C-alpha positions as CSV (number, residue, x, y, z in Angstrom):
1,M,112.7,105.9,80.2
2,D,110.5,108.8,81.3
3,S,113.1,110.4,83.5
4,P,114.8,113.7,82.7
5,V,118.3,112.2,82.4
6,F,117.1,109.6,79.9
7,V,114.8,112.1,78.0
8,A,117.7,114.5,77.6
9,A,120.0,111.7,76.4
10,M,117.4,110.6,73.8
11,A,116.9,114.2,72.7
12,L,120.6,114.6,72.0
13,A,120.6,111.3,70.1
14,A,117.6,112.5,68.0
15,L,119.4,115.7,67.2
16,A,122.6,113.9,66.3
17,G,120.5,111.9,63.8
18,G,119.2,115.1,62.2
19,A,116.1,116.0,64.1
20,A,115.2,119.7,63.6
21,G,113.6,120.0,67.0
22,L,112.0,118.1,69.8
23,R,108.6,117.5,71.3
24,I,108.9,117.0,75.0
25,E,106.3,116.2,77.7
26,G,106.6,117.3,81.3
27,L,108.1,120.4,82.9
28,A,111.1,118.6,84.4
29,N,111.8,117.0,81.0
30,V,111.6,120.3,79.2
31,R,114.0,121.9,81.6
32,A,116.4,119.0,81.2
33,V,116.4,119.2,77.5
34,R,116.6,123.0,77.4
35,A,119.8,122.6,79.5
36,V,121.5,120.6,76.9
37,T,120.4,122.2,73.6
38,D,119.2,125.4,72.1
39,R,117.3,123.7,69.3
40,P,113.5,124.3,69.2
41,I,111.4,122.5,71.8
42,I,107.7,121.8,71.6
43,G,106.6,121.6,75.2
44,L,103.4,120.0,76.6
45,V,102.1,118.5,79.8
46,K,99.6,115.7,80.1
47,R,97.1,115.7,83.0
48,A,93.6,114.3,83.6
49,E,91.1,117.0,84.2
50,P,87.7,116.5,86.0
51,D,84.7,116.8,83.7
52,S,86.8,117.1,80.5
53,E,88.5,114.9,78.0
54,I,91.2,117.5,77.4
55,Y,94.5,115.9,78.4
56,I,97.2,117.8,76.6
57,T,98.2,121.1,78.3
58,P,94.7,121.9,79.5
59,R,95.1,125.2,81.3
60,P,96.8,128.6,80.8
61,E,99.0,128.1,83.9
62,D,100.4,124.9,82.2
63,V,101.3,127.0,79.2
64,A,103.0,129.6,81.3
65,A,105.0,127.0,83.2
66,L,106.1,125.4,79.9
67,C,107.3,128.8,78.6
68,A,109.2,129.4,81.8
69,A,110.8,125.9,81.5
70,G,112.2,126.8,78.1
71,A,109.6,125.7,75.5
72,D,109.8,127.6,72.2
73,I,106.4,126.2,71.1
74,V,103.6,125.1,73.4
75,A,101.3,122.3,72.2
76,F,97.7,121.9,73.6
77,D,94.6,120.0,72.7
78,A,92.5,122.3,70.6
79,T,89.8,119.9,69.6
80,A,86.1,120.7,69.7
81,R,85.4,119.2,73.1
82,A,84.4,120.6,76.5
83,R,87.5,122.2,77.9
84,P,88.6,123.6,81.2
85,A,89.9,126.9,79.6
86,P,89.2,128.6,76.3
87,L,91.5,128.4,73.4
88,V,92.1,132.1,73.4
89,A,93.5,132.0,76.9
90,L,95.9,129.2,76.0
91,V,97.1,131.1,73.0
92,A,97.5,134.3,74.9
93,A,99.5,132.6,77.6
94,A,101.9,131.1,75.0
95,H,102.4,134.5,73.3
96,A,102.8,136.2,76.6
97,G,105.6,133.7,77.4
98,G,107.4,134.3,74.1
99,A,106.3,131.0,72.6
100,L,104.4,129.9,69.6
101,A,101.0,128.2,70.1
102,M,100.5,124.8,68.5
103,A,97.0,123.3,68.2
104,D,96.8,119.6,68.5
105,L,93.8,118.7,66.4
106,A,91.7,115.7,65.4
107,A,89.7,116.8,62.4
108,E,89.4,119.4,59.7
109,A,86.6,121.1,61.5
110,D,88.9,121.8,64.5
111,A,91.1,124.1,62.5
112,A,88.8,127.2,62.1
113,P,88.2,127.7,65.8
114,A,91.9,127.2,66.5
115,L,92.9,129.7,63.8
116,A,90.3,132.2,65.1
117,A,91.9,131.9,68.6
118,G,95.3,132.9,67.1
119,V,97.2,129.6,67.0
120,D,100.5,129.6,65.0
121,I,100.8,126.0,64.1
122,L,98.3,123.3,63.2
123,G,99.1,119.7,64.2
124,T,97.3,116.4,63.3
125,T,98.3,115.0,66.6
126,L,94.9,113.8,67.8
127,S,93.5,112.4,64.5
128,G,92.2,108.9,65.4
129,Y,92.3,109.5,69.1
130,T,89.0,111.2,70.0
131,G,86.7,108.3,69.4
132,G,86.3,105.1,67.4
133,P,88.9,102.6,66.5
134,E,92.5,103.9,66.1
135,P,93.6,103.8,62.5
136,E,96.6,101.9,61.4
137,G,98.5,104.6,59.6
138,P,98.9,108.4,59.7
139,D,96.2,110.8,58.5
140,L,97.7,112.2,55.3
141,A,94.4,113.6,54.1
142,L,94.2,115.8,57.2
143,V,97.7,117.0,56.6
144,A,96.8,118.1,53.1
145,A,93.6,119.7,54.3
146,F,95.4,121.8,56.9
147,A,98.2,122.7,54.5
148,R,95.6,124.4,52.3
149,L,94.8,126.8,55.2
150,G,98.1,128.6,54.8
151,R,99.6,128.0,58.3
152,P,102.5,125.8,59.3
153,V,101.4,122.2,59.7
154,F,103.1,119.6,61.8
155,A,102.2,116.0,60.9
156,E,101.9,113.8,63.9
157,G,100.3,110.6,64.9
158,R,101.3,107.0,63.9
159,Y,104.4,108.0,61.8
160,R,106.4,104.8,62.1
161,T,108.6,104.8,59.0
162,P,110.7,107.2,57.0
163,E,108.5,106.7,54.0
164,Q,105.5,107.9,56.0
165,A,107.3,111.0,57.1
166,G,108.3,111.7,53.5
167,A,104.6,111.3,52.4
168,A,103.6,113.8,55.0
169,I,106.0,116.4,53.6
170,A,104.7,115.6,50.1
171,A,101.2,116.2,51.4
172,G,102.1,119.7,52.5
173,A,103.4,119.3,56.1
174,T,106.0,121.8,57.3
175,G,107.5,119.2,59.6
176,V,106.8,115.7,61.0
177,V,106.7,114.8,64.7
178,V,107.8,111.2,65.3
179,G,107.1,109.9,68.8
180,S,106.7,106.2,69.6
181,A,108.8,105.0,66.7
182,I,111.8,106.7,68.2
183,T,111.2,106.9,72.0
184,R,108.9,104.0,73.0
185,I,111.1,100.9,73.1
186,E,108.2,98.7,74.2
187,H,106.2,99.8,71.1
188,I,109.1,99.3,68.7
189,T,109.9,95.9,70.1
190,G,106.2,94.9,69.9
191,W,106.0,95.8,66.2
192,F,108.9,93.5,65.5
193,A,107.7,90.8,67.8
194,D,104.2,90.8,66.2
195,A,105.8,90.5,62.7
196,V,108.0,87.6,63.8
197,R,105.0,85.8,65.4
198,A,102.9,86.4,62.3
199,A,105.6,85.1,59.9
200,S,106.2,82.0,62.1
201,G,102.5,81.1,62.5
202,A,102.7,81.6,66.2
203,T,99.8,83.1,68.2
């Protein structure tokens, strides 16, 4: 499904269902979605970098390209790991391109450096994905911690039910990003298949 024509169609379907905006990966996909809607787009690229674990929008030139493609917000990994470019450069590139800067974070300690660099939005995107076992559910405690810092907070990461999304808003989130539960057919099918197998006693 990761093709601009399908991504644009899924974006329109999400908007028809009431989505306030869209988080879109890849320059071609951002361009395709921008061509069919004027609703807010969070843009990002994913690329492996040598000598760094930073994978989401690692360089200022990626940020500039996303702005040019039509992103209103640019998301990037802002965790406390070795990185190919400093946070201030990523934020500056977003603002120079007329976009807001969204920090994808993993822990409460990540927030202070991101805010010092000038980010506009804090995201819980990488909670549970920077080491150790992946948790089962979303990190509502991190949402609440970020909300106390006085900046917009986008809850993201393992939001699979409407009830979880509502809990994030109750915890102080400004918005909730739902990914796999809407776009990843193989994941959604797997959740149902696992439940059916468990209920039937199959292995």
